[in-house]
N, C-alpha and C positions, 0 to 999 in steps of 0.2 A: 797969520791965520793958522789955526790949529787943525791938524789932519786927524781924521778918525781912524780907528783900527780897521784892518782889512776884514771883509766879510766873506768867509768861505761858503760857496754854494752847496746846499744840502743835496742838490740833484746831481751835479757833476763834479763837485769838489774844487771848482776853479776859485782862486782867491780874487776877490773884487775890492775895489776901493771903498772906503767907508761911506762915501757920499752916494754910492750907487743904490738904486731901487731895484734894478733888474740885473741878472747875471750877465756879465760881459761875454760869456762863452755860449750859454744855452738859452738865455732870455727869460729864465724862470725868476719870479719875484723873490727877492731876498728877505730873509728874516732879520730885521733890524732891531728886534726887541732886546738883544743882549749887548748892544754897543756900550762901550765905556763912556761915562759922562765926561771924563777928562780926556783931552786930546793933546798930543804932543805938538810942540811948535812946528810949523810947516817950513820946509826948506824949498818948496816949489816956487817957481816964478809965477807971475800972474798969467802968462800965456799957458803954462802947464795946468794951472788951476782951471782956466777957462776951457781948455781942451778936455779936461777930466769931467767938468760939469756938463759939457755938451754930450759926451758919451753917456753920461748918467741919464740925461733927458731923452736920448735916442739910443737905446741899447742895441739895436740892429745895425747901427752905423759901423761898429767896429768888427762885425763878424765877417771873416774872409770867405770867399767862394770855396776855397779848398776845404775849409772846415765844414761848410754847409754840405758839400758833396760827401765828405767822409762820414758825417752824421747820417746822411740819407742812406748811404750804402750800409752802414751798420744797422740802421732801422730795418731795411729790407732783408738783410741777412737774418736778423732775429725773427722777423715775421715768417720767413721761409722755414727756419728751423722749428718754430712753433707749429706751423702747418704740417710739417713732416711728422712731428711727434704725435699730433692729433690723428693723422692718417694711420700711423703704426698702431696706435692704441685702439682704433676702430676695427672690429672683426670684419672680414670680407663677407660678401654676399654668399648665401647658400651653404653656410656652415651647418653640417648635420648635428643633431643633438647627440650628446654623449650618452651611451647606453651602458648600463651596468649589469644587465641580465640578457639572457638569450643563448641559444645554442648555435654554434658556428660549425659548418661543415669544413673539413680539412681541404684547403685549396691545393695542397700538395697531392693529396689522394685523387682529387677530381682531375687535376691537370695530368697526373700520371696515367689515369684511366683514359683520358682523351688522347694522349700520345700513342696509345696502343689500339685506338678505335679504328674502324673502317673509315674510308673517305666519306666526306660530306656529312660528318657528324659534328655537332656543335655543343658548346657548353655556355650557358647563359648565367652570369653572376650578377646579382643585384648589388647596388651600392651599400645598402644596409648590411647585407651579408658579408661583404668584404670588410667593412669597418668592424663588425663584430669579431671576425677572424683576427684582424690586426690587434684588437683590444686583448684578446686571449693569448696571442702569440708573442707580442713584443712586451716584455716585462720591463718596467721602468722604476721599480722600487729602489734600485741602487742609485738612481739619479735624483732622489728627493733630498738633496742637501744644498745648503747655501740659499742665496736669494733667488736663483733661477731654478725652477722645478720643472722637470720634463713630465707633462701631464698625459698626453696621448698622441697617437698617430691616426689620421683619418684620410679618406679619399672623397673627392667629388668627381663625377663623371658627366660628360656631355659629348656632343658630336665632334668637338675639336680634339678631345683627348682625355687624359686622366690627370688630376691634380693630387699629389701626395703632400700632405700638410702636417706640420708639427704644431701642437698646442703646448706652449710653455707658459708657466706662471712666474711673473716677475713681481715679487712682493705680493703674491696671491692675486695679481691682476693678469688675466689671460692675454697672451700675445700669440698670434697665428703667423707662421712662416711656411710658405708653400712653394712647390715647384710644379709646373704643368708640362706634360709630355705628350707629344703626338706619337701614337703607336702604329707600327706597321712592319711589313717585311720588305726588305730590299735584297734582290738577288738570292732569295731563299733564306736570308738571315734576319732574325728578329731585331728591330731597332726601336729604341725609345729616345726620341729627339726632343731635348728641352726647348720649349717655345716661350716660356714666361716664368716669372717668379715674383713673389710678393711678400711683404711684411705688413700684416694688417691689410689696409687698402692702399699701401704705398708700393708702387712698382719698383722692383729691384733691377738695376741695370745689368746687362749681360756680363760686364767685366767682373762682377762679383760672383758669378756662378761657381768658379772653383772653390771659393770660400764656403758656399752652400753645400758643395759635395762633401766636405769634411763634417759639416753639421748633420747631414743625412746618413752618415755611416751607421748611426744607431738604428736606422730603418733597414738598410740593405743587408747588413750582416745577418739578422735573424731570418730574412727572406731569401737567402741565397739559394736554397733548394727550389723554391717556387720559381725564381728567376731562371734557373737552368731548365726547368720543365716547360716554361713558356717557349723556350727556344725550340722545343720539339713539336710544337703545334704548327698548323699549316696556314693560319690566318687569324687576324684579330680586327675587331672594329668596336668603337665605343658609341654609345647613345645616351639618351637622357636617363641618368642614374643606373646605367647598366653597361656591362662589357661582355662581348661575345667572342669566344675562342672557337676555331674550327680545327678539325683533325687534319693530319698531314695527308696531302694528296699523293697517291702512289704514282710513280713515273710511268708513262705509257710504254708498253713493251715495244721495243724496236724490232723491225722484221729481221729475221736471220739472213745473213749474207751467204749465198750459196757458194759451195766450193767449186773450183774450176771444173772438176769432173762432172758435178751436178749441172753446171751451167751448159756444158757442151753436150751432155747426154740427150738424145732425142726423147721426146715424150712418148712413152709406150702406151698404146691404147689398152684400156681395161675392158675386159669382156663383161658385159652387164647381163643380168638375167633376162630371159625372154620378155619382150615388150618394153624394155627400158633402154635408153641410150647409153652408150659407153661413156665413161668419164673422159672429158677432154674433147669429145666429139660433138659436133653441132646437133641440136635437136632436130628431128625430122619436121 
């Protein structure tokens, strides 16, 4: 009996016996249109030929459980990777529109004025105003090289805190990477505590925060003066598309400690004008 040439599977590359109709490895139907008409003499025994024909008629019989598990794990991994790529490519919710016009007040000047203001004064900054200031302050022209281009920096504000985000273009497709901070004062010291991070709509685990710190150096360096002035304010709170800074509260004056001579000295009555009680004396 002549044996047919092997049939490589176009799907997984597994070499199959010439008599097979389906791939022994993945079960895909084989292309038998290019089999050679001539077959070499077979050296197989009758039992081997029968075993080979049985596998050909039942392609799933020779698939091992380990191979099934391996293929399933590989399929799940590819599906998870594809889902992650899709989430990264999708912009997060609430991304403000990029503005190319508008006048921005200097945040450094406003914060500096608040730092010298009397107590109970406040400075309200709108989200659009902050984003316009960032657009005019952080220059990115030198970053426009290669496949990854640094497009802009923007913020989104809500009651939980502030999100600082970078919009980068990879092959002219926008990718958004952001970090969210809860703002407040602890023991009189300003604190920006990271509470979340994202790439597109994919949540970034906390273990990768140090890597993001290096990426956001392009933001913090130009805003170093503003960051120092925020430390001189007395309070901060965030709301829907706005942030409020409060002036520093002056410490309450502590009562003067009397000297020993003053503490031991008797209270001297003060002679009051006619019709008035003396100081320290009970009223009639």
